[in-house]
C-alpha positions in Angstrom: 110.5 85.6 110.3 113.3 86.0 107.8 113.5 88.8 105.3 113.0 86.5 102.4 109.7 85.1 103.9 108.5 88.6 104.6 109.3 89.5 101.0 107.4 86.5 99.6 104.4 87.3 101.8 104.4 91.0 100.9 104.8 90.2 97.2 102.0 87.6 97.3 99.6 90.1 98.9 100.5 92.8 96.4 100.0 90.4 93.4 96.7 89.1 94.9 95.4 92.7 95.3 96.5 93.6 91.8 94.7 90.5 90.4 91.5 91.5 92.3 91.7 95.0 90.9 92.2 93.6 87.4 89.1 91.4 87.9 87.0 94.4 89.1 88.0 96.3 85.9 87.3 93.3 83.7 83.9 92.6 85.3 82.9 96.3 85.2 83.6 96.4 81.4 81.4 93.4 81.0 78.5 94.5 83.1 78.2 97.3 85.8 76.4 94.9 88.1 79.2 92.4 88.0 81.6 95.2 88.7 79.8 96.3 91.8 79.4 92.7 93.0 83.1 92.0 92.4 84.0 95.2 94.3 82.0 94.4 97.4 82.3 90.6 97.4 85.8 89.7 96.4 85.2 85.9 96.2 82.5 86.6 93.7 85.0 88.3 91.4 87.0 85.0 91.2 83.8 83.1 90.6 83.0 85.4 87.7 86.5 84.9 86.3 86.2 81.2 86.3 83.0 81.5 84.2 84.5 84.1 81.9 88.0 82.5 81.5 88.6 84.0 78.1 88.2 87.5 79.4 89.7 87.1 82.9 92.2 84.3 82.5 95.2 86.6 83.1 93.9 87.8 86.4 93.3 84.2 87.6 96.9 83.3 86.6 98.2 86.3 88.5 96.1 85.2 91.5 97.7 81.7 91.4 101.1 83.3 91.3 100.2 85.4 94.4 98.9 82.3 96.3 102.1 80.5 95.4 104.2 83.4 96.7 102.2 83.4 99.9 102.7 79.7 100.3 106.4 80.0 99.8 106.5 82.8 102.4 104.6 80.8 105.0 106.7 77.6 104.7 
């Protein structure tokens, strides 16, 4: 694995983790139950964000950037 691929993969994972944390914070501000569900079931956090796009749109955009970085690193 080249260093550039490793950098893309590492950056993608960091960005995805940051977007998940941002979703947990956003969901917790909306409702404590959503916050707990988002913490223990990460896919549910992204499902919540799709329903509440106006509040969590930035986190979804950040997750898309993370997925693109992962994809670039795996090519």
